[in-house]
C-alpha positions in Angstrom: -43.0 6.7 18.6 -44.1 9.9 19.6 -40.8 11.2 20.5 -40.3 10.4 16.6 -43.3 12.2 15.6 -42.3 15.3 17.7 -38.7 15.2 16.3 -39.9 15.2 12.9 -42.5 18.0 13.2 -39.8 20.1 14.9 -37.6 19.5 11.9 -40.3 20.1 9.4 -41.1 23.2 11.2 -37.7 24.4 11.2 -37.3 23.6 7.5 -40.3 25.7 6.9 -39.3 28.6 8.9 -35.6 28.2 7.1 -37.1 28.3 3.5 -39.8 31.0 4.6 -36.7 33.3 5.8 -34.6 32.6 3.0 -37.3 33.4 0.4 -37.7 36.9 2.3 -33.9 37.7 2.1 -32.5 39.6 -0.5 -31.1 38.4 -3.5 -27.4 37.2 -3.2 -24.6 39.9 -3.7 -23.6 38.1 -7.1 -27.2 38.3 -8.4 -27.5 42.3 -7.8 -27.3 44.6 -10.7 -23.8 46.0 -10.8 -23.8 49.7 -9.7 -22.6 52.4 -12.7 -19.1 53.2 -12.7 -18.6 56.7 -11.9 -17.5 57.5 -15.3 -20.7 56.1 -17.1 -22.7 58.2 -14.3 -20.4 61.3 -15.5 -21.2 60.5 -19.2 -24.8 60.4 -18.5 -25.2 63.3 -16.1 -23.2 66.0 -17.8 -22.3 65.3 -21.6 -20.4 68.3 -23.3 -21.3 69.8 -26.3 -17.9 72.1 -26.6 -16.7 70.7 -30.2 -17.9 72.5 -33.1 -19.0 71.0 -36.2 -15.8 71.7 -37.9 -13.9 70.2 -35.3 -16.0 67.2 -35.6 -15.5 66.9 -39.1 -11.8 67.3 -38.7 -11.5 64.8 -36.3 -13.5 62.3 -38.4 -11.6 63.0 -41.5 -8.2 62.1 -39.6 -9.6 58.6 -39.9 -10.9 58.9 -43.6 -14.7 59.1 -42.2 -17.2 61.5 -44.0 -19.4 62.4 -40.7 -23.0 62.8 -41.7 -25.7 65.1 -40.1 -26.3 61.9 -37.6 -22.6 61.9 -36.3 -22.4 65.9 -36.0 -25.5 66.3 -33.9 -24.0 64.0 -31.2 -22.7 65.3 -28.0 -18.8 65.3 -27.7 -18.8 61.7 -25.6 -20.9 59.8 -28.2 -19.2 61.5 -31.2 -16.0 59.9 -29.6 -17.6 56.7 -29.2 -18.8 56.8 -32.7 -15.3 57.4 -33.7 -14.2 54.4 -31.5 -16.8 52.2 -33.4 -15.5 53.0 -36.7 -11.7 53.2 -35.9 -9.4 50.0 -37.0 -9.3 47.2 -34.5 -6.2 47.3 -32.6 -5.3 50.8 -33.7 -3.9 53.6 -31.4 -6.7 55.9 -32.5 -9.2 52.9 -31.0 -7.2 52.8 -27.7 -7.3 56.7 -27.3 -10.8 56.8 -28.0 -11.6 54.4 -25.5 -9.6 56.3 -22.8 -11.5 59.5 -23.7 -14.8 57.9 -23.7 -14.2 55.9 -20.2 -13.2 58.9 -18.2 -14.8 61.0 -15.5 -12.9 64.0 -17.0 -15.5 66.1 -18.5 -13.2 67.8 -21.4 -11.5 64.4 -22.4 -13.8 64.0 -25.1 -13.4 67.6 -26.3 -9.7 67.2 -26.0 -9.6 63.8 -28.1 -11.9 65.4 -30.8 -9.5 68.7 -31.2 -6.2 67.0 -30.6 -6.0 63.5 -29.6 -7.2 61.7 -32.7 -4.7 63.7 -34.4 -1.8 62.4 -32.5 -3.2 58.8 -32.3 -3.8 58.8 -36.2 0.0 60.0 -36.4 1.1 57.0 -34.5 -1.1 54.7 -36.5 0.5 56.1 -39.6 3.7 55.9 -38.4 3.3 52.1 -37.3 1.7 51.6 -40.8 4.8 52.8 -42.4 7.2 50.7 -40.4 5.1 47.6 -41.2 5.4 48.4 -44.9 9.2 48.7 -44.7 9.6 45.6 -42.6 7.5 43.8 -45.4 9.8 45.5 -48.0 12.7 44.3 -46.3 11.8 40.8 -46.1 10.7 40.6 -49.6 14.0 42.0 -50.6 15.9 39.4 -48.5 13.6 36.9 -50.4 14.5 38.3 -53.6 18.3 38.3 -52.6 18.4 34.8 -51.4 16.3 33.5 -54.8 18.7 35.5 -56.9 21.9 33.9 -55.0 20.6 30.5 -55.5 19.9 31.2 -59.3 23.5 32.7 -59.4 25.1 29.7 -57.7 23.3 27.0 -59.7 23.9 28.4 -63.3 27.1 28.2 -65.6 26.4 31.2 -67.5 23.9 33.9 -66.7 23.1 37.8 -66.9 20.9 39.6 -64.7 19.1 42.8 -65.3 17.7 45.3 -62.7 14.0 44.2 -61.2 12.2 42.4 -62.3 15.3 40.3 -62.5 15.1 39.2 -65.9 17.6 36.4 -66.0 19.3 34.8 -69.2 20.6 31.3 -69.0 21.7 29.6 -72.1 20.3 32.0 -74.4 16.7 31.7 -72.6 15.2 34.9 -71.0 13.6 34.0 -67.8 11.8 36.7 -65.2 12.2 36.0 -61.4 
């Protein structure tokens, strides 16, 4: 019976020691705060103010933004972040602004403000034009299919140029 008490006492002491040591140990690695990235450290440590107010107004104008004093007083990196927040989701401007902001190169924000935003806006405009042309092509194909069906199902018809006024049996219809 005394050996059971001794074993229980040793186990309790071992458990108390283990709990005490684990409480004194450092927090697990996954609970530690993440170290700031080199880019974040560079942005905080050395923001640039190379862009003039005129540069910033032109850059914002490329996105259709009329910057107020609150935007013009920002350093280059914060100005790029502001443009990123206001850019359309999924746009090339938004992607380029993020690349310029999230880099350790100190002149990246200035380069984006003076040239990069215009190049990205031009690519966005070309993509928008291509999308509009594709929509127009789809609509014209749909109209062609509709007029083909109308022609094949009518006995006598006359068709004018768009908006496709169709006369069937003396009755004028607009398609």
